[in-house]
DOTI-426769 format. One line per 3 residues: their letters; for each residue x, z negated, y of C-alpha. Coordinates in nm, 4 decimals, m for minus. Each point is the difference from the previous one (the first is absolute). Example, Ala and Ser with C-alpha at 12.3 -4.5 7.8 and 13.67 -1.06 7.14 Angstrom:
2
as> 1.2300,m0.7800,m0.4500 ~ 0.1370,0.0660,0.3440
//
This chain:
368
xxx> m2.2019,1.2145,2.2356 ~ m0.3244,0.0956,m0.1676 ~ m0.0378,0.2690,m0.2627
xxx> m0.1322,0.3350,0.1246 ~ m0.2426,0.1925,m0.2194 ~ 0.1248,0.3529,m0.0610
xxx> m0.1548,0.3206,m0.1342 ~ 0.1795,0.3137,m0.1175 ~ m0.1408,0.3503,0.0488
xxx> 0.1704,0.2559,m0.2230 ~ 0.0965,m0.0803,m0.3594 ~ 0.2571,0.2693,m0.0685
xxx> 0.3482,m0.0386,m0.1438 ~ 0.1473,m0.2111,0.2799 ~ m0.2889,m0.2473,0.0032
xxx> 0.1330,m0.1918,m0.2996 ~ 0.3029,m0.1457,0.1763 ~ m0.2129,m0.1011,0.3002
xxx> m0.2492,m0.1749,m0.2267 ~ 0.2763,m0.1750,m0.1914 ~ 0.1709,m0.1249,0.3143
xxx> m0.3202,m0.1010,0.1785 ~ m0.0348,m0.2641,m0.2704 ~ 0.3501,m0.1303,0.0788
xxx> m0.0348,m0.0620,0.3732 ~ m0.1785,m0.3269,0.0675 ~ m0.1536,0.1333,0.3219
xxx> m0.1838,0.2850,m0.1799 ~ m0.3030,m0.0120,m0.2284 ~ m0.0863,0.3405,m0.1462
xxx> m0.3742,m0.0107,m0.0577 ~ m0.1126,0.3637,m0.0333 ~ 0.1107,0.3563,m0.0677
xxx> m0.1700,0.3321,0.0669 ~ 0.0639,0.3631,m0.0879 ~ m0.2005,0.3215,0.0021
xxx> 0.0671,0.0007,m0.3749 ~ m0.1797,m0.3180,m0.1035 ~ 0.1443,0.0078,m0.3507
xxx> 0.3511,m0.0062,0.1414 ~ m0.0931,m0.2938,0.2236 ~ m0.1470,m0.1866,m0.2947
xxx> 0.3147,0.0570,m0.2050 ~ 0.2253,m0.1315,0.2772 ~ m0.2255,m0.2981,0.0636
xxx> 0.0157,m0.0917,m0.3685 ~ 0.3766,0.0495,m0.0173 ~ 0.0723,m0.2189,0.3028
xxx> m0.2811,m0.2578,m0.0224 ~ m0.1871,0.1079,0.3112 ~ m0.3527,m0.1491,m0.0021
xxx> m0.1955,0.2761,0.1755 ~ m0.0255,0.3785,m0.0218 ~ m0.1693,0.1409,0.3104
xxx> m0.0961,0.3306,0.1464 ~ 0.1852,0.0777,0.3214 ~ m0.3155,m0.0798,0.1976
xxx> m0.0367,m0.3355,m0.1749 ~ 0.3615,m0.0778,0.0869 ~ m0.0605,0.0625,0.3683
xxx> m0.3237,m0.1999,m0.0080 ~ 0.1342,m0.3161,m0.1672 ~ 0.0315,m0.2572,0.2813
xxx> 0.2432,m0.2167,m0.1977 ~ 0.2668,0.2691,m0.0221 ~ 0.2303,m0.0372,0.2993
xxx> 0.2713,0.2544,m0.0807 ~ m0.0088,0.3372,m0.1731 ~ 0.2967,0.1691,m0.1663
xxx> m0.0488,0.3765,0.0320 ~ 0.1646,0.1845,m0.2913 ~ m0.1963,0.3243,0.0298
xxx> 0.1607,0.3455,0.0290 ~ 0.1733,0.0716,0.3352 ~ m0.2663,0.2516,0.1059
xxx> m0.2539,m0.2832,0.0406 ~ 0.2326,m0.2836,0.1053 ~ m0.1193,0.0094,0.3598
xxx> m0.3693,0.0340,m0.0883 ~ 0.0037,m0.2969,m0.2373 ~ 0.2078,m0.2129,0.2390
xxx> m0.2385,0.0652,0.2876 ~ m0.3046,m0.0807,m0.2109 ~ 0.1609,m0.3218,m0.1200
xxx> 0.0825,m0.1019,0.3566 ~ m0.3490,0.0844,0.1202 ~ m0.1285,m0.2242,m0.2811
xxx> 0.1916,m0.2886,0.1576 ~ 0.2874,m0.0093,m0.2484 ~ 0.3767,0.0129,0.0449
xxx> 0.1558,0.2886,m0.1894 ~ 0.3310,0.0725,m0.1694 ~ 0.0592,0.3603,m0.1088
xxx> 0.2466,0.1754,m0.2276 ~ 0.2370,0.2369,0.1779 ~ m0.0447,0.2037,0.2059
xxx> m0.2250,m0.1606,0.2600 ~ m0.1839,0.3324,0.0347 ~ 0.0647,0.3702,m0.0472
xxx> 0.0023,0.0890,0.3706 ~ 0.1089,m0.1809,0.3137 ~ m0.3491,0.0281,0.1417
xxx> m0.1457,m0.1763,m0.3045 ~ 0.2691,m0.2658,0.0183 ~ m0.0798,m0.0681,0.3651
xxx> m0.3701,m0.0259,m0.0856 ~ 0.0760,m0.2688,m0.2599 ~ 0.2059,m0.2048,0.2458
xxx> m0.2586,0.0381,0.2767 ~ m0.2800,m0.1117,m0.2328 ~ 0.1993,m0.3059,m0.1052
xxx> 0.0672,m0.0926,0.3621 ~ m0.3653,0.0450,0.0917 ~ m0.1110,m0.2138,m0.2946
xxx> 0.2644,m0.2670,0.0554 ~ 0.1371,0.0497,m0.3526 ~ 0.3387,0.0686,m0.1583
xxx> 0.1251,0.3148,m0.1717 ~ 0.2954,m0.0045,m0.2353 ~ 0.1632,0.2825,m0.1902
xxx> 0.2478,0.0608,m0.2802 ~ 0.2809,0.0418,m0.0734 ~ 0.0909,m0.3658,m0.0201
xxx> 0.3171,0.0524,m0.2022 ~ 0.2006,m0.1046,0.3062 ~ m0.1171,m0.3566,m0.0743
xxx> 0.2209,0.0126,m0.3107 ~ 0.3302,m0.1824,m0.0377 ~ 0.1940,0.3265,0.0175
xxx> m0.0993,0.1121,0.3479 ~ m0.0366,m0.3579,0.1265 ~ 0.3624,m0.0647,m0.1024
xxx> 0.1085,0.3197,0.1741 ~ m0.1950,m0.1075,0.3090 ~ 0.1751,m0.3373,0.0101
xxx> 0.3404,0.1673,m0.0279 ~ m0.0861,0.2328,0.2885 ~ m0.1300,m0.2868,0.2136
xxx> 0.3064,m0.2125,m0.0830 ~ 0.2222,0.2794,0.1287 ~ 0.1915,0.0492,m0.3253
xxx> 0.0436,0.3740,0.0664 ~ 0.0107,m0.0395,0.3775 ~ m0.2307,0.2010,0.2235
xxx> m0.2036,0.2556,m0.2003 ~ 0.0776,0.3453,0.1313 ~ m0.1325,0.2348,m0.2692
xxx> m0.1913,0.0214,m0.3282 ~ m0.0687,0.2438,m0.2805 ~ m0.2961,0.0021,m0.2396
xxx> m0.0583,0.2322,m0.2947 ~ m0.3008,0.0486,m0.2295 ~ 0.1104,0.2851,m0.2244
xxx> m0.2472,0.1032,m0.2712 ~ m0.1121,0.3001,m0.2048 ~ m0.3680,m0.0695,0.0691
xxx> m0.2845,m0.1349,m0.2096 ~ m0.1342,0.2895,m0.2044 ~ 0.2268,m0.0780,m0.2955
xxx> m0.1361,m0.3544,m0.0542 ~ m0.3168,m0.0696,0.2027 ~ m0.3305,0.0801,m0.1770
xxx> m0.1656,0.1151,0.3261 ~ 0.2800,0.1217,0.2305 ~ m0.2036,0.2445,0.2121
xxx> m0.0368,m0.2379,0.2963 ~ 0.3744,m0.0189,0.0537 ~ 0.0110,0.3702,0.0917
xxx> m0.3180,0.0138,0.2116 ~ m0.0525,m0.0804,0.3675 ~ 0.0842,m0.3641,0.0599
xxx> 0.2402,m0.0040,m0.2941 ~ 0.3659,0.0873,m0.0309 ~ 0.3068,m0.2202,m0.0295
xxx> m0.0223,m0.1428,0.3511 ~ m0.3596,m0.1227,m0.0312 ~ 0.0560,m0.1136,m0.3585
xxx> 0.3261,m0.1945,0.0349 ~ 0.0745,0.0030,0.3720 ~ m0.1962,m0.3228,0.0611
xxx> 0.2446,m0.1973,m0.2185 ~ 0.3104,0.1326,0.1723 ~ m0.1293,m0.0010,0.3560
xxx> m0.1506,m0.3485,m0.0312 ~ 0.3299,m0.1334,m0.1367 ~ 0.1928,0.1657,0.2834
xxx> m0.2326,m0.1490,0.2619 ~ 0.0408,m0.3428,m0.1626 ~ 0.3790,0.0334,0.0173
xxx> 0.0497,0.1902,0.3269 ~ m0.3223,m0.0380,0.1981 ~ m0.2504,0.2582,0.1236
xxx> 0.0732,0.3710,0.0376 ~ 0.0398,0.1757,0.3355 ~ 0.0218,0.3703,m0.0879
xxx> 0.0282,0.2386,m0.2960 ~ 0.1382,0.3482,m0.0663 ~ m0.1144,0.1549,m0.3262
xxx> 0.0325,0.3090,m0.2168 ~ m0.2165,0.0857,m0.3001 ~ m0.0059,0.2547,m0.2801
xxx> m0.1099,0.0601,m0.3575 ~ 0.1766,0.1389,m0.3042 ~ m0.2978,0.1860,m0.1489
xxx> m0.3582,0.0926,0.0775 ~ m0.1357,m0.0950,m0.3414 ~ 0.0840,m0.2620,m0.2645
xxx> m0.0864,m0.0262,m0.3689 ~ m0.1232,m0.3285,m0.1434 ~ 0.2005,m0.1116,m0.3042
xxx> m0.1641,m0.3423,m0.0467 ~ m0.2724,m0.0427,m0.2567 ~ m0.3683,0.0660,0.0457
xxx> 0.0684,0.2794,0.2524 ~ 0.3157,0.1513,m0.1502 ~ 0.0418,0.3644,0.0992
xxx> m0.2341,m0.0087,0.2999 ~ 0.1458,0.1156,0.3297 ~ m0.0212,m0.1741,0.3382
xxx> 0.0157,0.1755,0.3371 ~ 0.2528,m0.1703,0.2276 ~ m0.1712,m0.0353,0.3357
xxx> 0.2403,m0.2441,0.1669 ~ 0.3752,m0.0311,0.0611 ~ 0.1814,m0.1469,m0.2986
xxx> 0.3316,m0.0643,0.1756 ~ m0.0198,m0.2003,0.3236 ~ 0.3109,m0.1085,0.1861
xxx> 0.0879,m0.1155,0.3475 ~ 0.1556,m0.2420,0.2458 ~ m0.1452,m0.3211,0.1412
xxx> 0.1075,m0.1803,0.3131 ~ m0.0982,m0.3665,m0.0032 ~ m0.0985,m0.1867,0.3153
xxx> 0.3025,m0.2283,m0.0378 ~ 0.2362,0.2988,m0.0054 ~ 0.0841,0.0663,m0.3659
xxx> m0.0337,0.3552,m0.1320 ~ m0.1298,0.0684,m0.3495 ~ m0.0144,0.2929,m0.2410
xxx> m0.2876,0.0212,m0.2497 ~ m0.0621,0.2501,m0.2794 ~ m0.3090,m0.0068,m0.2214
xxx> m0.0184,0.2763,m0.2587 ~ m0.1861,0.1279,m0.3036 ~ 0.2540,0.2845,m0.0234
xxx> 0.2957,m0.1796,m0.1615 ~ m0.0149,0.1297,m0.3574 ~ 0.3398,m0.1127,m0.1270
xxx> m0.0049,m0.3627,0.1088 ~ 0.1939,m0.1749,0.2758 ~ 0.2584,m0.2762,0.0310
xxx> m0.0729,m0.0773,0.3651 ~ m0.0814,m0.3636,0.0887 ~ m0.3578,m0.0809,0.1060
xxx> 0.0992,m0.1538,0.3356 ~ 0.3282,m0.0815,0.1733 ~ 0.0441,m0.1693,0.3381
xxx> 0.3255,0.0627,0.1893 ~ 0.1227,m0.2593,0.2487 ~ 0.3031,m0.0567,0.2188
xxx> 0.1492,m0.2371,m0.2632 ~ m0.1049,0.1657,m0.3261 ~ m0.2654,0.1589,m0.2196
xxx> m0.3049,m0.1511,m0.1696 ~ m0.1630,0.1508,m0.3110 ~ m0.3732,m0.0739,m0.0190
xxx> m0.1911,0.0204,m0.3314 ~ m0.2786,0.2457,m0.0812 ~ m0.2807,m0.0872,0.2449
xxx> m0.2580,0.0701,m0.2702 ~ 0.1233,m0.3136,m0.1778 ~ 0.0088,m0.3689,0.0873
xxx> 0.3424,m0.0951,m0.1381 ~ 0.3634,0.1018,0.0474 ~ 0.2826,0.0635,m0.0094
xxx> 0.1249,m0.0421,0.3576 ~ 0.3658,0.0858,0.0657 ~ 0.2252,0.0120,0.3038
xxx> 0.3512,0.1222,0.0745 ~ 0.1759,m0.1112,0.3151 ~ 0.2972,0.1379,0.1914
xxx> 0.3101,m0.0515,m0.2150 ~ m0.1919,m0.0608,m0.3232 ~ 0.1034,0.2052,m0.3023
xxx> m0.3073,m0.0864,m0.2057 ~ m0.3711,m0.0554,0.0537 ~ m0.1267,m0.3595,0.0064
xxx> m0.3374,m0.0676,m0.1613 ~ m0.1980,m0.2503,0.2062 ~ m0.1968,m0.2716,m0.1810
xxx> m0.3693,0.0673,0.0451 ~ m0.2058,m0.2420,0.2024 ~ m0.2422,m0.2047,m0.2070
xxx> m0.3375,0.1649,m0.0049 ~ m0.1710,0.3048,m0.1411 ~ 0.2066,0.2257,m0.2263
xxx> m0.2700,0.1254,m0.2366 ~ m0.2939,0.2283,0.0817 ~ m0.1976,m0.2190,0.2409
xxx> m0.2445,0.2503,0.1459 ~ m0.2732,m0.2058,0.1591 ~ 0.2451,m0.2204,0.1883
xxx> m0.0972,0.1774,0.3231 ~ m0.3622,m0.0954,m0.0644 ~ 0.0966,m0.3648,m0.0456
xxx> 0.2129,0.0054,0.3145 ~ m0.2935,0.1446,0.1940 ~ m0.2369,m0.2630,m0.1407
xxx> 0.2300,m0.2745,0.1275 ~ 0.0200,0.1790,0.3346 ~ m0.3802,0.0125,0.0288
xxx> m0.0132,m0.3782,m0.0362 ~ 0.3054,m0.0981,0.2032 ~ m0.0170,0.2557,0.2795
xxx> 0.3593,0.1166,m0.0491 ~ 0.0896,0.3693,m0.0284 ~ m0.0103,0.1568,m0.3457
xxx> 0.2966,0.2030,m0.1129 ~ m0.1499,0.3086,m0.1697 ~ m0.2144,0.0675,0.3053
xxx> m0.2199,0.2921,0.0908 ~ 0.2184,0.0631,0.3051 ~ 0.3100,0.0312,m0.2194
xxx> m0.1863,0.2316,m0.2385 ~ m0.1225,0.2170,0.2881 ~ 0.3541,0.0240,0.1429
xxx> 0.1193,0.1221,m0.3416 ~ m0.2939,0.2427,m0.0282 ~ 0.0836,0.1494,0.3397
xxx> 0.3665,0.0284,m0.1004 ~ m0.0866,0.1897,m0.3188 ~ m0.2041,0.2507,0.1961
xxx> 0.2808,0.0171,0.2591 ~ 0.2401,0.1563,m0.2519 ~ m0.2517,0.2768,m0.0706
xxx> m0.0992,0.0486,0.3636 ~ 0.3617,0.0167,0.1127 ~ 0.0757,0.2626,m0.2621
xxx> m0.3085,0.2081,0.0792 ~ 0.0584,m0.0117,0.3762 ~ 0.3816,0.0082,m0.0148
xxx> 0.0314,m0.2871,0.2429 ~ 0.0691,m0.3739,0.0077 ~ m0.3024,m0.2225,m0.0489
xxx> m0.0251,m0.3096,0.2198 ~ m0.1882,m0.2810,m0.1712 ~ m0.3137,m0.1131,0.1794
xxx> m0.0407,m0.3222,m0.1967 ~ 0.2232,m0.2992,m0.0564 ~ m0.0343,m0.3201,m0.1995
xxx> 0.1436,m0.3451,m0.0467 ~ 0.2873,m0.0206,m0.2446 ~ m0.1414,m0.2191,m0.2790
xxx> 0.1262,m0.3568,m0.0098 ~ 0.2309,m0.0954,m0.2843 ~ m0.1664,m0.1712,m0.2932
xxx> 0.0491,m0.3785,m0.0276 ~ 0.2425,m0.0752,m0.2818 ~ m0.0596,m0.3710,m0.0535
xxx> m0.3610,0.0154,m0.1201 ~ m0.1272,m0.0119,m0.3573 ~ m0.0794,0.3438,m0.1404
xxx> m0.3528,0.1277,0.0615 ~ m0.0697,m0.2168,0.3046 ~ 0.1165,0.1858,0.3157
xx> m0.1632,m0.2598,0.2228 ~ 0.2396,0.0540,0.2928
//
């Protein structure tokens, strides 16, 4: 496998971990970064030993760059992805794939027309935690999966984030912020989604920022901040998902549980790569903690990029695919549409359940 030259567009907070991990995967060579704020790009390039600082146009024009990592704000995810694809480059984008379903479809159609690949975060399901849970499900430890619950219970971001306004504007909210982690993990474990019934609400119409730099400023709440509903998976299991910014006193609910005919499986936080993974079978009086598969337990964002780079060269399917990301994007909108229209939403898209990660390879190779 040859090394693929990679460029990153967007040098905000999350870019650091991508830059760090690009240097770890032998299939990736990070050669350039770009940002509308050139000073920020220069600082990141210096911090992570990236040789070139480009404008966005220079990034698109460089014929040696084969793959672009798009870490811009969600509002321009689709625009930047399409421009990268039209420049002849594969593209991997931070979640979500796009803000709207129409934009997401445009990205996938452009990639197909150009004969290029699109990948999309989150890639946390590559981690040892969810991969261990996947193996237990596939080995039939808990029997046939019949149901699942997933909870993301939070008080919101205005008390810690320096610029929390986006989370309460159109395209924000708990579902679009954290839903990709939970829905992607559920699809990995249970397969694609068939239909959704949702209900939405919000605790208040205005929030006050208590984090520094904007302390005391108020934010209008333009989106639902409590989104809940039911999912029916194509293979028959039924799930319950709650994502909320309206839980002010904390919660003790588990991130994800899968219920089968032989027992229950506890799945770790899907916004992490590690464990723990526990199961309790019929007749058990205690939970058993499963040993994690060898692999990725630390923050390994960028692993989806490496997996896609191998896929480009080998012709195999990549795991964090654009089709998976679009299926999740449609599902997030489905909760809101179902609530607004007071009806069940039948999914129009489907996707391949991502293949399990090989466990017998050296770290940072992923060449199968």
